[in-house]
C-alpha positions in Angstrom: -158.7 186.8 -191.9 -158.1 188.5 -195.3 -160.1 188.0 -198.1 -157.9 185.2 -200.0 -158.4 182.9 -196.7 -161.9 183.4 -196.6 -162.6 182.5 -200.2 -160.4 179.1 -199.7 -162.5 178.5 -196.9 -165.7 178.5 -198.8 -164.5 176.7 -201.9 -163.6 173.8 -199.3 -167.0 174.3 -198.1 -168.4 173.8 -201.1 -166.2 171.1 -202.1 -167.5 169.0 -199.1 -170.6 169.7 -200.1 -170.6 168.5 -203.3 -168.7 165.7 -202.3 -171.6 165.0 -200.0 -174.3 165.2 -202.5 -172.1 162.4 -204.6 -172.3 160.0 -201.5 -175.9 160.5 -201.0 -176.7 159.8 -204.4 -174.7 156.7 -204.4 -176.1 155.9 -201.6 -179.8 156.0 -202.8 -179.3 154.4 -206.0 -178.2 151.5 -204.3 -178.8 150.9 -200.8 -181.6 153.1 -200.3 -183.4 152.0 -203.4 -183.2 148.0 -202.6 -185.1 149.1 -199.2 -188.3 150.9 -200.7 -188.4 148.4 -203.8 -191.0 146.1 -200.9 -195.0 145.2 -201.0 -196.6 148.1 -199.1 -198.0 147.5 -195.6 -201.2 149.5 -196.2 -202.9 147.2 -199.0 -206.9 147.7 -198.5 -208.2 146.8 -202.2 -211.1 145.3 -203.7 -210.8 143.8 -207.0 -213.8 142.8 -209.0 -214.2 140.7 -212.1 -217.4 140.0 -214.1 -218.2 137.3 -216.4 -220.6 134.4 -217.7 -220.8 130.8 -217.4 -222.7 127.4 -215.8 -223.7 127.2 -212.7 -225.8 125.3 -210.1 -229.1 127.2 -208.8 -227.9 126.6 -205.3 -232.2 126.2 -204.6 -232.4 123.1 -206.4 -230.3 121.0 -203.4 -233.5 120.5 -202.1 -235.5 119.8 -204.5 -236.1 117.0 -207.1 -233.3 117.3 -209.2 -230.1 119.5 -209.1 -230.9 122.3 -211.5 -228.4 123.6 -213.9 -228.3 126.8 -215.9 -226.3 128.1 -219.0 -225.0 131.5 -219.8 -225.8 133.1 -216.0 -224.0 136.2 -215.0 -221.1 136.0 -212.3 -219.4 138.2 -210.1 -215.9 137.2 -208.7 -214.7 139.5 -205.6 -211.8 139.3 -203.8 -211.0 142.2 -200.9 -207.4 141.9 -199.9 -206.4 143.4 -196.8 -202.9 143.8 -194.7 -202.6 141.8 -191.0 -200.1 140.8 -188.6 -197.6 140.0 -189.0 -196.2 143.0 -190.9 -192.7 144.8 -190.5 -189.9 146.1 -192.5 -189.3 142.3 -193.6 -192.6 140.5 -194.3 -196.4 141.2 -195.0 -199.3 138.9 -194.5 -202.0 139.0 -196.9 -205.3 138.2 -195.9 -207.8 137.5 -199.2 -211.2 137.3 -198.9 -212.6 135.6 -202.1 -216.4 134.7 -203.4 -217.9 133.8 -206.8 -221.7 134.1 -207.0 -224.0 134.4 -209.3 -225.5 137.9 -209.6 -229.2 136.9 -211.2 -229.8 135.6 -207.6 -230.4 137.7 -204.1 -228.0 137.9 -201.7 -226.9 134.3 -200.3 -229.3 132.7 -202.9 -226.3 132.9 -205.8 -223.2 132.2 -203.4 -221.6 129.9 -205.6 -218.1 129.5 -203.8 -216.4 131.5 -200.8 -212.6 131.0 -199.7 -210.7 133.6 -197.0 -206.9 132.6 -197.6 -204.2 134.3 -195.6 -200.1 134.4 -196.8 -197.4 135.6 -195.1 -194.8 136.8 -198.0 -191.2 138.7 -198.1 -192.0 142.1 -199.1 -188.7 142.3 -201.2 -189.2 138.9 -203.4 -192.9 138.1 -202.9 -192.1 134.5 -202.3 -194.4 132.6 -199.3 -192.9 132.6 -195.9 -192.3 129.8 -194.0 -190.3 129.3 -190.7 -190.2 129.5 -187.2 -191.5 132.7 -186.5 -194.0 133.5 -189.8 -197.3 131.2 -190.6 -196.3 129.2 -194.0 -200.3 130.5 -194.5 -203.6 129.1 -194.0 -207.5 129.1 -194.9 -210.7 129.7 -193.3 -213.1 126.8 -192.1 -216.1 127.2 -193.9 -219.0 129.0 -191.8 -223.0 129.3 -191.6 -224.7 132.7 -191.6 -225.7 131.9 -188.2 -222.4 130.7 -186.6 -221.2 133.7 -184.3 -217.9 131.7 -183.4 -214.7 133.4 -184.2 -213.4 131.6 -187.4 -211.3 128.6 -187.5 -208.4 128.7 -189.6 -206.5 125.5 -191.3 -203.0 125.5 -191.5 -202.1 125.6 -195.1 -197.9 126.2 -196.1 -198.1 128.2 -199.3 -195.1 128.1 -201.9 -194.1 130.6 -204.4 -196.1 133.9 -205.4 -199.6 135.0 -204.3 -201.6 137.7 -205.4 -198.8 140.0 -206.8 -195.4 139.5 -208.5 -191.9 140.8 -207.6 -190.5 144.2 -208.0 -188.7 144.5 -211.4 -190.5 141.1 -212.9 -188.7 139.0 -215.2 -189.6 137.3 -218.5 -189.7 134.1 -216.9 -191.5 131.3 -215.5 -192.9 131.8 -211.8 -194.4 129.3 -209.1 -197.7 131.2 -208.1 -199.9 129.6 -205.8 -203.4 128.0 -205.9 -205.4 127.9 -202.7 -207.6 125.7 -204.4 -205.8 122.8 -205.8 -203.5 123.9 -202.2 -199.9 123.9 -204.5 -198.3 126.1 -206.6 -198.3 126.4 -210.7 -196.5 127.4 -213.2 -196.9 131.3 -214.6 -195.5 131.0 -217.8 -194.1 134.6 -219.7 -195.9 135.0 -222.8 -195.7 138.7 -224.0 -196.4 142.1 -223.7 -199.3 144.2 -223.4 -200.7 147.8 -223.2 -203.6 148.5 -220.2 -204.4 151.6 -220.0 -201.0 153.1 -221.5 -199.2 151.1 -218.9 -196.9 148.5 -220.6 -197.0 145.0 -218.7 -196.0 141.4 -218.9 -198.8 138.9 -219.5 -198.3 135.6 -217.8 -200.8 132.4 -218.2 -201.3 129.8 -215.9 -202.6 126.1 -216.1 -204.5 124.0 -213.5 -205.5 120.8 -214.9 -205.8 121.9 -218.3 -203.2 122.3 -221.1 -202.3 125.3 -222.9 -204.8 124.5 -225.4 -208.0 124.2 -222.7 -208.0 120.4 -222.6 -209.1 119.1 -219.3 -205.8 116.5 -218.6 -204.9 116.5 -215.3 -208.1 118.0 -213.0 -207.5 118.3 -209.5 -209.0 116.7 -206.9 -211.0 119.0 -204.7 -209.4 119.3 -201.2 -212.2 120.3 -198.8 -212.1 122.5 -195.7 -215.3 120.8 -194.3 -214.1 118.0 -191.3 -216.3 115.3 -193.1 -215.2 116.1 -196.7 -219.0 116.9 -197.1 -218.7 118.9 -200.4 -215.8 116.7 -201.5 -217.8 113.4 -202.2 -221.4 113.4 -202.4 -223.9 110.9 -202.8 -227.3 111.3 -204.0 -230.0 109.7 -205.6 -229.8 109.0 -209.2 -232.5 111.3 -209.6 -230.8 114.0 -208.1 -227.7 114.0 -210.2 -230.7 113.6 -213.6 -229.1 110.2 -214.4 -231.0 107.4 -216.4 -231.9 104.3 -214.5 -233.4 103.3 -211.4 -234.0 107.0 -209.7 -233.4 105.7 -206.5 -230.0 104.3 -206.9 -227.4 105.9 -205.1 -224.7 107.2 -207.1 -221.7 108.8 -205.5 -219.5 111.9 -207.5 -216.4 113.2 -206.4 -215.5 117.0 -206.7 -213.0 118.1 -209.4 -211.6 121.5 -209.9 -209.4 123.0 -213.0 -208.8 126.5 -214.1 -207.1 128.8 -216.6 -205.9 132.1 -215.4 -204.2 134.8 -217.2 -202.2 138.3 -215.5 -201.0 141.3 -216.9 -198.4 142.6 -214.6 -196.6 145.7 -214.2 -193.1 144.5 -214.2 -191.8 147.9 -212.1 -193.9 146.9 -209.0 -195.3 143.5 -209.3 -198.9 145.0 -209.5 -201.5 142.6 -211.2 -203.9 145.3 -212.8 -205.5 142.9 -214.8 -206.6 139.5 -214.5 -208.4 136.9 -216.4 -209.9 133.6 -215.1 -211.4 130.8 -216.5 -212.5 128.2 -213.5 -214.2 124.3 -213.8 -215.7 123.2 -210.5 -217.6 120.1 -211.3 -219.0 116.3 -210.3 -218.0 113.0 -211.9 -217.2 109.6 -211.7 -214.6 110.0 -214.0 -212.3 112.9 -213.2 -212.2 113.6 -216.9 -215.8 113.6 -217.8 -217.6 115.8 -216.2 -221.2 115.0 -215.2 -222.8 118.3 -213.3 -221.3 121.4 -213.2 -221.1 123.1 -210.2 -219.5 126.4 -211.0 -217.8 126.7 -214.8 -217.0 130.5 -215.5 -215.1 133.0 -217.0 -214.3 136.3 -215.3 -212.4 139.6 -216.1 -211.3 142.3 -213.9 -213.8 145.0 -214.9 -213.2 148.7 -215.9 -212.8 150.3 -212.3 -210.6 147.4 -211.1 -208.4 147.9 -214.1 -208.4 151.9 -213.5 -207.5 152.0 -209.9 -204.8 149.0 -209.8 -203.2 150.8 -212.7 -203.5 154.0 -210.7 -201.8 152.1 -207.9 -199.1 150.8 -210.0 -197.9 154.1 -211.5 -197.7 155.8 -207.8 -195.4 152.7 -206.9 -193.5 153.3 -209.8 -193.2 157.3 -208.9 -192.5 156.2 -205.4 -189.4 154.1 -206.6 -188.4 156.2 -209.4 -187.8 159.0 -207.0 -185.9 157.5 -204.7 -183.7 155.0 -207.0 -183.5 157.5 -210.2 -184.9 161.3 -209.8 -183.2 162.2 -206.3 -179.9 160.3 -207.3 -179.5 161.9 -210.4 -180.3 165.6 -209.1 -177.5 165.1 -206.2 -175.3 163.6 -209.0 -175.7 166.7 -210.8 -175.9 169.1 -208.2 -173.0 167.6 -206.5 -170.8 168.2 -209.6 -171.5 171.6 -209.9 -170.2 172.3 -206.4 -167.1 170.4 -206.9 -166.6 172.2 -210.2 -167.6 175.3 -208.3 -165.6 174.9 -204.9 -162.4 173.9 -207.8 -163.0 177.3 -209.6 -163.2 178.9 -206.3 -160.1 177.9 -204.6 -158.1 178.4 -207.8 -159.2 182.2 -208.2 -158.5 182.7 -204.2 
């Protein structure tokens, strides 16, 4: 074979390589990018928020009167892990949440505890509930001495839970509240810089209006079989009420909350959160009489730093497959096509 023939074969090979690179770039920017914009399957995070509030002294439950302390330090901790089922399409998140007084030792300061489980669509971040996937559940409360396996109560979820979708938009999303056991609107409220990351700010009101006024509190859905903590009857003296100290007074537990989420719009990761929650007992839902826990907590610095780092890692992974590689392949493909064409012309 003469030199011209060899050059023509080389030119066709280079042109073919260029075409292959352009096709690969097209696939990466369309098909592959859609496949990688999914909630990771290796989530294992501990989110800690600090703050203060008004809270019951748990030790007073066995005393002569329920004691409510003001301006006590509080810590809210949430551990989120991945459970089964978790595959290419769905991921199941289990979130164990506790709120405790940090001025009390161990379980003497525990005010609230909940284990919530939900299966999400990995692409949309919406709760999945069908014949093959659980719609969600919460664990029944257990005592420290209880050695039996935990029992779950079915709780179908709707909307978002624990994160927002990739490519979060400036709009209103339905975000599920496992205590109220239904979703409430999370409204877009502007942009903020969080540790150098541009985030979207969303606000949610449960039982409050936008001005923070109690308007429609939620009757607490007890997880006990006999509604032991949802409705309590005790002597007036225990409640701290005037009149006959032995008169039995029945009060109902109510709940309301206000939340702010700072969300990375690229990955949907919640990098910072602020919560004002109010658990109280009352005879009139709009007139709280005894606070169980009325507090405001905000993600601590370590939690914000770790969540921002996780969001940046996800951003880098998405950018690599949806932008960097497609651009690189396109540039290399065009160079190969032009080079192959010129080589074919010279041959």
